[in-house]
C-alpha positions in Angstrom: 0.0 0.0 0.0 2.9 2.4 0.7 4.2 2.0 -2.8 0.8 2.5 -4.4 0.3 5.6 -2.3 3.6 7.1 -3.4 2.9 6.3 -7.0 -0.4 8.1 -6.8 1.1 11.2 -5.1 4.6 11.7 -6.5 6.5 11.4 -9.7 10.1 10.1 -9.7 11.7 13.5 -9.4 9.6 14.3 -6.3 10.4 11.1 -4.6 14.1 11.5 -5.4 14.1 15.0 -3.8 12.4 13.4 -0.7 15.3 10.9 -0.3 18.1 13.2 -1.5 17.2 16.8 -0.6 19.3 19.7 -1.8 21.9 17.8 -3.8 24.0 20.8 -4.7 27.1 20.9 -2.5 29.9 18.6 -3.5 30.6 18.2 0.2 27.1 18.0 1.5 26.0 15.0 3.5 22.9 13.2 2.4 20.0 12.6 4.8 19.2 9.0 5.7 22.7 7.9 4.8 25.4 7.3 7.4 28.6 7.0 5.4 32.0 8.8 5.3 31.8 12.2 3.8 33.2 12.9 0.4 36.4 14.5 -0.8 36.9 14.9 -4.4 39.1 12.7 -6.5 39.4 10.1 -9.6 40.7 9.3 -13.1 39.9 7.7 -16.6 38.2 8.4 -20.1 37.2 7.8 -23.8 38.3 7.4 -27.4 38.3 9.7 -30.4 34.9 10.9 -31.4 33.4 10.2 -34.7 31.5 13.5 -35.1 30.2 12.7 -38.5 27.9 10.0 -37.2 26.2 12.3 -34.7 22.9 14.1 -35.0 23.0 17.8 -33.8 20.5 20.5 -33.2 21.0 24.2 -33.6 20.9 25.6 -30.1 23.0 27.3 -27.4 26.2 25.5 -26.4 24.6 24.3 -23.2 21.3 23.1 -24.4 20.4 19.6 -23.6 20.5 17.4 -26.7 18.9 14.0 -27.5 19.9 11.0 -29.5 17.8 8.4 -31.2 18.2 5.2 -29.2 15.6 3.2 -31.1 17.8 1.9 -33.9 17.3 -1.7 -35.1 20.8 -2.6 -34.0 20.3 -1.2 -30.5 17.0 -3.0 -30.1 18.6 -6.2 -31.3 21.4 -5.8 -28.7 18.9 -5.0 -25.9 17.3 -8.4 -26.5 20.6 -10.1 -26.6 21.9 -8.7 -23.2 18.6 -9.1 -21.3 17.7 -12.6 -22.4 19.6 -15.8 -21.5 22.4 -16.3 -24.1 22.6 -19.8 -25.4 24.4 -19.2 -28.6 27.9 -20.3 -27.9 29.2 -18.4 -30.9 28.6 -15.1 -29.1 30.8 -16.1 -26.2 34.5 -17.1 -26.0 35.5 -19.7 -23.4 36.2 -17.0 -20.8 32.6 -15.8 -21.0 33.3 -12.7 -23.1 31.6 -11.4 -26.2 34.6 -9.8 -27.8 32.5 -7.2 -29.6 30.6 -6.3 -26.5 33.8 -6.2 -24.5 34.7 -3.1 -26.5 32.0 -1.3 -24.6 33.4 -2.2 -21.2 33.9 0.7 -18.8 36.0 -0.2 -15.7 34.7 0.7 -12.3 36.8 1.7 -9.3 35.7 2.4 -5.7 37.1 5.2 -3.5 38.4 3.9 -0.2 37.4 5.6 3.1 39.1 9.0 3.7 40.6 7.7 6.9 41.8 4.3 5.6 45.3 5.5 6.8 44.7 7.4 10.1 45.9 10.9 10.7 48.7 9.3 12.8 49.9 7.4 9.8 48.6 4.0 10.9 46.8 1.4 8.7 44.0 0.4 11.1 41.3 -2.3 10.9 43.1 -4.2 8.1 40.9 -7.3 8.6 37.6 -5.4 8.0 39.1 -3.7 4.9 40.4 -7.0 3.5 36.9 -8.5 3.8 35.3 -5.5 2.0 37.9 -5.5 -0.7 37.3 -9.2 -1.4 33.6 -8.5 -1.6 34.3 -5.7 -4.1 36.4 -8.0 -6.1 33.6 -10.6 -6.1 31.3 -7.9 -7.3 33.4 -7.3 -10.4 35.1 -4.1 -9.3 38.3 -3.3 -11.3 40.2 -1.4 -8.6 40.2 1.2 -5.9 41.1 4.8 -5.4 43.3 6.0 -2.5 44.0 9.4 -1.1 47.7 9.6 -0.4 47.6 12.5 2.1 50.5 15.0 2.1 49.4 16.0 5.6 50.1 12.4 6.8 53.2 11.4 4.8 55.3 14.6 5.2 53.9 15.6 8.6 57.1 15.3 10.6 59.1 17.9 8.7 60.3 19.0 5.2 61.2 15.9 3.1 60.7 13.6 6.0 58.5 11.1 4.2 56.8 8.1 5.9 55.4 5.7 3.4 55.1 2.4 5.4 51.4 2.6 6.2 50.6 3.2 2.5 52.9 0.4 1.5 51.0 -2.0 3.8 47.7 -0.8 2.3 48.9 -1.2 -1.3 50.1 -4.8 -0.4 46.6 -5.6 0.8 45.0 -4.2 -2.3 47.4 -6.1 -4.5 46.6 -9.3 -2.5 42.9 -8.8 -3.3 43.7 -8.5 -7.0 42.5 -4.9 -7.4 44.2 -2.0 -9.3 45.1 1.2 -7.6 44.3 4.8 -8.5 46.6 6.9 -6.3 45.7 10.6 -5.5 48.5 13.0 -4.6 46.3 14.8 -2.1 47.9 18.1 -1.4 44.8 19.5 0.3 43.3 19.3 3.8 40.7 16.6 4.5 37.7 18.2 6.4 35.9 21.5 6.5 32.8 20.5 4.5 29.3 19.8 5.9 29.1 16.3 7.4 32.9 15.7 7.3 33.8 13.2 10.0 37.5 13.1 9.1 40.1 15.8 9.7 43.5 15.5 8.1 45.2 19.0 8.0 48.1 20.1 6.0 51.5 19.2 7.5 52.0 21.0 10.8 55.3 22.6 9.7 53.3 24.2 6.8 50.6 25.4 9.2 53.4 26.9 11.5 54.7 28.9 8.5 51.1 30.0 7.9 50.8 31.3 11.5 53.7 33.7 10.7 52.6 34.4 7.1 48.8 33.7 6.6 49.0 35.0 3.1 50.2 31.5 2.0 46.6 30.5 2.1 43.7 31.4 -0.2 42.1 34.6 1.1 38.7 36.3 0.3 38.0 40.0 0.1 37.2 40.2 3.9 40.6 38.7 4.7 39.4 35.3 5.8 41.9 32.6 5.2 41.2 29.1 4.0 43.7 26.5 5.2 42.6 23.7 2.9 45.2 24.4 0.2 48.1 26.7 -0.4 47.3 29.7 -2.6 48.6 29.4 -6.1 50.2 32.8 -5.4 53.0 31.0 -3.6 53.7 28.5 -6.4 57.1 30.1 -7.0 57.8 31.7 -3.6 60.6 30.0 -1.7 58.8 30.4 1.6 58.9 26.7 2.8 62.3 26.1 4.3 63.8 27.4 1.0 61.4 25.6 -1.3 58.5 26.8 -3.4 55.1 25.2 -3.3 55.6 23.6 -6.7 59.0 22.2 -5.5 57.3 20.7 -2.5 54.7 18.9 -4.7 57.4 17.8 -7.1 59.6 16.3 -4.4 56.6 14.5 -2.8 55.7 12.9 -6.1 59.3 11.8 -6.8 59.5 10.3 -3.3 56.3 8.4 -4.0 57.7 7.0 -7.2 60.9 5.9 -5.5 59.1 4.3 -2.6 56.3 2.7 -4.6 58.5 1.6 -7.6 57.6 -2.1 -7.1 53.9 -1.4 -7.3 54.4 0.8 -10.4 56.6 -1.7 -12.1 54.1 -4.5 -11.4 51.3 -2.5 -13.0 49.4 -2.3 -9.8 49.2 1.5 -9.7 47.6 2.5 -13.0 46.6 6.2 -12.4 48.3 9.0 -10.6 45.7 11.7 -10.0 47.4 15.0 -9.1 45.7 17.2 -6.6 45.6 20.8 -7.9 43.4 22.6 -5.4 40.7 22.3 -2.7 39.2 18.8 -2.6 42.0 17.8 -5.0 40.2 19.7 -7.8 41.6 22.3 -10.2 39.7 25.3 -8.7 39.8 28.0 -6.1 38.3 27.5 -2.6 35.3 29.6 -3.5 32.6 27.6 -1.7 33.9 26.3 1.6 31.4 25.2 4.3 34.1 26.1 6.9 33.8 29.7 5.7 30.0 29.7 6.2 29.0 28.8 2.6 25.7 27.1 2.1 24.3 25.6 -1.2 23.5 27.3 -3.6 25.5 30.4 -2.6 27.6 31.9 -5.4 30.8 31.7 -3.4 33.6 34.3 -3.3 36.7 35.1 -5.3 39.9 33.9 -3.6 42.7 36.1 -4.8 43.1 38.7 -2.0 46.3 37.3 -0.4 49.2 39.7 -0.9 50.9 37.6 -3.6 47.9 37.4 -5.9 47.0 41.0 -5.2 50.5 42.1 -6.3 50.3 39.8 -9.4 47.0 41.3 -10.5 48.2 44.9 -10.0 51.3 44.1 -12.2 49.1 42.5 -14.9 46.7 45.5 -14.9 49.5 47.9 -15.1 51.1 46.1 -18.1 47.6 46.2 -19.7 47.5 50.0 -19.3 45.1 50.1 -16.4 47.1 50.6 -13.2 44.0 52.0 -11.6 42.1 48.7 -11.8 41.7 46.8 -8.5 40.4 43.4 -7.6 36.5 43.1 -7.5 34.8 44.7 -4.5 31.3 44.3 -5.7 31.0 40.5 -6.1 29.0 39.9 -2.9 29.5 37.2 -0.3 29.4 33.4 -0.1 25.6 32.9 0.1 24.4 35.7 -2.1 22.4 35.2 -5.3 23.9 36.5 -8.5 21.3 39.2 -9.1 21.9 40.7 -5.6 25.5 41.7 -6.6 26.7 44.5 -8.8 29.3 42.1 -10.3 27.0 39.3 -11.4 23.7 41.1 -12.1 22.5 41.5 -15.7 25.0 43.6 -17.6 27.0 43.8 -14.3 30.7 44.2 -13.8 31.5 40.8 -15.2 30.4 42.1 -18.7 32.6 45.2 -18.5 36.1 45.5 -19.9 37.5 45.6 -16.4 35.4 42.5 -15.4 36.5 40.5 -18.4 40.1 41.4 -17.8 39.9 40.2 -14.2 38.1 36.9 -15.0 40.6 36.1 -17.8 43.5 36.7 -15.4 41.8 34.7 -12.6 41.0 31.7 -14.8 44.4 31.8 -16.5 46.3 31.8 -13.2 44.4 28.6 -12.4 45.2 27.0 -15.8 48.9 27.8 -15.4 48.9 26.4 -11.9 47.5 23.1 -13.1 49.9 23.1 -16.1 53.0 23.6 -14.1 52.2 21.0 -11.4 51.3 18.4 -14.1 54.6 19.2 -15.8 56.3 18.3 -12.6 54.2 15.1 -12.3 55.1 14.2 -15.8 58.8 14.4 -15.0 58.3 12.5 -11.7 56.6 9.6 -13.4 58.2 9.7 -16.8 58.8 6.2 -18.2 56.3 4.6 -15.7 53.5 2.5 -17.2 50.9 4.8 -15.6 48.5 7.5 -16.5 48.3 11.0 -15.0 44.9 12.5 -14.2 43.4 15.7 -12.8 40.0 16.4 -11.4 37.7 19.3 -12.5 34.8 20.3 -10.2 31.2 19.8 -11.1 29.8 23.2 -10.2 26.3 22.9 -11.6 24.5 25.5 -9.5 23.7 28.8 -11.4 24.7 27.0 -14.6 21.4 28.0 -16.2 22.0 31.7 -15.7 23.8 34.1 -18.0 26.5 34.8 -15.4 27.4 31.3 -14.3 28.4 32.9 -11.0 29.4 29.9 -9.0 31.7 28.7 -11.8 33.3 32.1 -12.1 34.2 32.4 -8.4 35.7 28.9 -8.6 37.9 30.0 -11.5 36.0 28.6 -14.4 35.4 31.5 -16.8 32.6 29.6 -18.5 29.7 31.5 -20.1 27.2 30.7 -22.8 29.5 32.5 -25.3 32.8 31.3 -23.8 34.0 27.7 -23.0 36.5 27.4 -20.1 36.5 23.6 -20.0 38.1 22.9 -23.4 41.2 25.1 -22.6 41.6 22.9 -19.5 41.2 19.8 -21.6 43.8 21.2 -24.1 46.2 21.8 -21.2 45.7 18.2 -20.0 46.4 16.9 -23.5 49.8 18.4 -23.3 50.6 16.1 -20.3 48.8 13.0 -21.7 46.5 13.3 -18.7 43.0 12.1 -18.1 40.2 14.6 -17.4 38.2 13.4 -14.3 34.8 15.0 -13.8 32.2 14.7 -11.1 28.4 14.9 -10.5 27.7 12.1 -13.0 24.8 10.8 -11.0 22.8 14.0 -10.9 19.7 14.9 -12.9 18.3 18.3 -13.3 14.9 17.4 -11.9 16.5 16.4 -8.6 17.8 19.9 -8.0 16.0 22.7 -6.1 14.6 25.2 -8.6 16.2 28.2 -6.9 19.7 27.0 -7.7 19.1 27.1 -11.5 21.3 24.0 -11.8 22.2 22.2 -14.9 24.2 19.1 -14.0 23.2 17.2 -17.1 24.2 20.0 -19.5 27.4 20.6 -17.6 28.4 17.0 -17.8 27.7 17.0 -21.5 29.8 20.2 -22.0 32.8 19.0 -20.0 32.9 15.5 -21.4 32.5 16.8 -24.9 35.4 19.2 -24.3 37.6 16.3 -23.4 36.6 14.2 -26.3 37.1 17.0 -28.7 40.7 17.4 -27.5 41.2 13.7 -27.9 42.0 13.0 -24.3 40.6 10.3 -22.1 37.6 11.3 -19.9 36.7 9.7 -16.6 34.3 10.6 -13.8 32.7 9.9 -10.5 29.5 10.6 -8.5 29.4 13.6 -6.3 27.3 12.2 -3.5 26.8 8.6 -2.2 23.9 7.1 -3.9 22.6 3.5 -3.8 19.5 3.7 -6.1 18.9 2.6 -9.7 18.0 6.1 -10.8 21.5 7.4 -9.9 23.3 4.3 -11.4 21.4 4.6 -14.6 22.4 8.3 -15.0 26.0 7.3 -14.5 25.7 4.5 -17.1 24.2 7.0 -19.5 27.0 9.4 -19.1 29.6 6.6 -19.3 28.2 5.7 -22.8 26.1 8.7 -23.9 24.9 7.0 -27.1 24.7 3.5 -25.7 26.5 0.3 -26.5 27.6 -0.8 -29.9 27.0 -4.5 -30.5 29.5 -4.5 -33.3 32.5 -3.1 -31.4 33.7 0.2 -29.9 30.9 2.7 -29.0 30.9 6.1 -30.5 31.5 7.7 -27.1 32.7 6.0 -24.0 34.2 7.2 -20.7 37.6 5.7 -19.8 36.5 4.7 -16.3 34.2 5.5 -13.4 35.2 5.8 -9.7 32.4 5.3 -7.3 32.2 7.4 -4.2 32.7 5.6 -1.8 33.3 2.3 0.1 31.3 2.4 3.3 29.2 0.2 5.6 26.1 1.5 3.8 27.4 0.3 0.4 28.2 -3.1 1.8 24.6 -3.7 3.0 23.1 -6.8 1.3 20.6 -5.1 -1.0 22.8 -2.1 -1.7 25.7 -4.3 -2.7 23.4 -6.5 -4.8 22.3 -3.5 -6.8 25.8 -2.1 -7.0 27.0 -5.4 -8.4 24.3 -5.2 -11.1 25.5 -1.6 -11.8 29.1 -2.8 -12.2 27.9 -5.5 -14.6 26.1 -3.0 -16.8 29.2 -0.7 -16.8 31.0 -3.7 -18.1 28.5 -4.1 -20.9 27.1 -7.3 -19.3 30.5 -8.9 -19.4 32.5 -10.6 -16.6 35.4 -8.7 -15.0 38.2 -8.5 -17.5 41.8 -8.2 -16.3 43.2 -7.7 -19.9 43.2 -4.0 -20.6 43.9 -4.6 -24.3 40.5 -6.3 -24.8 38.7 -3.0 -24.2 41.3 -0.7 -25.6 42.8 0.5 -22.3 46.4 -0.4 -22.7 48.6 1.6 -20.4 51.8 2.6 -22.2 55.0 4.2 -20.8 54.4 7.8 -19.9 56.0 10.1 -22.4 57.4 13.6 -21.8 54.8 16.4 -21.9 54.4 18.2 -25.2 55.5 21.7 -25.9 53.8 24.5 -24.0 50.6 25.9 -25.5 50.4 29.3 -27.0 48.0 32.1 -25.9 46.4 31.8 -29.3 45.8 28.1 -28.8 44.0 28.7 -25.5 41.9 31.5 -26.9 40.9 29.2 -29.8 39.7 26.6 -27.3 37.4 29.1 -25.6 35.1 29.3 -28.6 31.9 27.5 -27.7 30.9 24.4 -29.6 27.9 22.2 -29.5 28.2 19.3 -27.0 27.9 15.9 -28.5 24.4 14.4 -28.5 23.3 12.3 -25.5 20.6 9.6 -25.4 17.6 10.4 -23.2 18.2 7.2 -21.1 20.7 4.4 -21.0 20.1 1.3 -23.0 21.5 -0.9 -20.2 19.6 0.1 -17.1 20.0 -1.6 -13.7 17.1 -2.7 -11.6 14.7 -2.9 -14.5 13.6 0.1 -16.6 10.9 2.5 -15.8 9.3 4.5 -13.1 8.1 1.6 -11.0 11.6 0.0 -10.8 13.2 3.3 -9.9 10.6 3.9 -7.1 11.1 0.5 -5.7 14.8 0.9 -5.4 14.5 4.4 -4.0 12.2 3.2 -1.3 14.4 0.3 -0.4 17.4 2.6 -0.1 15.3 5.0 2.1 14.3 2.3 4.6 17.5 0.4 4.7 19.9 3.3 5.2 18.0 5.7 7.5 
């Protein structure tokens, strides 16, 4: 009777909002779910795009597009994968359909944030081993691990302690899982619901006590200690080293101490932390600063180093009178309540455009320089580099894109800021890792003017257009079919190809995150089905070559990009077309199945 009552009163979007209210903040804890809070991370991606085979519509660059999923070939495949397969010609002795295996998207799972304690101890190994074996039995390809700077180099400059992580990696290796390692140069903690606190190394914080300008700073002078400001990238303030030198030495030490895992092919991705939550962005929307979704956030360039750099840039441009914005509002403002973001506001003026170009370019250069160091550190290893871009979907459906702008993404309807990032990543042979893959527009509160679906289309399309691999993750813990099906759709936007490689395919998906809630019987059962669908209904495949994921020796970064090349990449282009729904859904297709799974998740995890 409960199910019938809900069906009569609510549509799927309404029920989803009941279970997952206010899904905007990337660090926001979900009601009814008691699991470790998130920190951003991941890696992996897709092949070259055959644009000639796609259908496009004339519209704005961010308009949602559709794709015809009703082809005869697709229908034939749908029958094949949902019915029992008795034709032995379709399967090889290992249980693989070689053509379908080309649609395989590997799935990784993020380990708990505190898997290595703040005291650098690998605790509760027996519990983790049991969970890892269950993940392996579910078909999971590997796990992602935060390798915290604040833990490893906590005792002093270049005093690295890797033993706990080596023990962890040995256990993961024993459980036959691959490793995605994150160089986590940010603090863990500070977001809503965070139960884990891993600060930056104490010797760094001590320097910050004497010189607080080493941290990102807003217009009011409030400091955020989650990540060093990019203004000190080249300042020798840290016992004679610059911030970039610190990151470089850390990565080189990791390679030296984990060489056996690298040589064995156990570590397949190195995701390089480039900002707060490990993402290439400014710390514009920190809960520790009082930010609440869907606030626009604040610019973070008022430390003395970035202030001086802006003044120098403005003077060279012939405008020494220009100052940093003083009219952009506060963390929880709406765009129209500020002079900067309102219609025809400062952001549209010559001064505003100059500032936003400078602000976003500083972020791009920051990522480029650290990835260059990462490339040198891991040169010759059989491993891929990766970097994460934040899924800032709130205010996406406004002209000003205010939340993206304060985070450093100068992205407007008439200007693309994600393709320049993709072009920069291409220079370093790096994967673009994006988040919020599970989100749908109809799950968001109306006031936020969110567009997660269009944002995902834009960013993934940017990566594919630059011929780089694109990977992703969910932003919030979800255990329901509706979320899984949206992820599967984004992983293969035009569905599977029964004859071989799909037109579009993500390189991989990292699920957030391993927790007691995920390991509950019904949640794990549905998750296992999700993994199977990501694998295109194929068994776990350890042979990367069978699904075109060979990992080659990392080559040296290409030549630096020119200003003209970056400007060219800002020209907006139509995103590639997306199907309306995935052709390989979990939990059955349709409203009834989604509702059943949502209700199960609600009652089992409250």
